[in-house]
C-alpha positions as CSV (number, residue, x, y, z in Angstrom):
1,M,-59.4,92.0,160.5
2,A,-57.4,88.8,160.5
3,W,-54.3,90.6,161.8
4,A,-56.4,92.2,164.6
5,V,-57.4,88.7,165.7
6,I,-53.7,87.5,165.5
7,R,-52.7,90.5,167.7
8,R,-55.3,89.4,170.3
9,C,-54.7,85.7,170.2
10,G,-51.6,85.7,172.4
11,G,-53.7,84.9,175.4
12,Q,-55.2,81.8,173.8
13,V,-52.5,79.3,174.6
14,R,-52.3,75.7,175.6
15,A,-50.0,75.3,178.5
16,A,-48.5,72.6,180.8
17,F,-46.1,72.6,183.6
18,A,-43.3,73.6,181.2
19,G,-45.3,76.6,180.0
20,P,-47.1,77.4,176.8
21,Y,-46.6,74.9,174.0
22,A,-49.3,75.8,171.4
23,L,-52.1,78.2,170.5
24,D,-55.7,77.1,171.1
25,F,-56.8,77.3,167.5
26,G,-60.4,76.5,168.5
27,A,-60.6,79.5,170.8
28,I,-58.9,81.8,168.3
29,L,-61.2,80.8,165.5
30,M,-64.3,81.3,167.7
31,M,-62.9,84.8,168.6
32,A,-62.3,85.5,164.9
33,D,-65.9,84.5,164.1
34,A,-67.2,86.8,166.8
35,M,-65.1,89.6,165.4
36,G,-66.3,89.0,161.9
37,A,-62.8,88.0,160.6
38,E,-62.2,85.6,157.8
39,T,-61.7,82.3,159.6
40,A,-60.4,80.4,156.5
41,L,-57.6,82.9,156.2
42,L,-56.8,82.5,159.9
43,A,-56.8,78.8,159.6
44,D,-54.1,79.2,156.9
45,A,-52.1,81.7,158.9
46,L,-52.2,80.3,162.4
47,P,-49.8,77.4,161.9
48,S,-47.2,79.9,160.6
49,V,-47.5,82.4,163.4
50,E,-48.0,79.9,166.2
51,P,-44.2,79.1,166.7
52,I,-43.4,82.8,166.8
53,I,-46.0,83.5,169.5
54,V,-45.0,80.4,171.6
55,K,-41.3,81.3,171.3
56,A,-42.1,84.8,172.5
57,Y,-43.9,83.4,175.6
58,R,-40.9,81.1,176.3
59,E,-38.4,84.0,176.0
60,N,-40.5,86.2,178.3
61,A,-40.6,83.4,180.8
62,D,-36.9,82.9,180.6
63,D,-36.3,86.7,181.3
64,G,-38.3,86.4,184.5
65,D,-36.0,83.7,186.0
């Protein structure tokens, strides 16, 4: 279930004028709780997957220029 949450968390980002810079852990953990996922596992995993997701957003933004 934790991986299902991670696949869906890409839309839960913190962004500024320069674009997305982080995931919104609070929103993701609330979504995980609603889905019945193990929030402690996600709290451990999110810092590791966050840079990958943010990098993908930046690369996709660069492709659109």
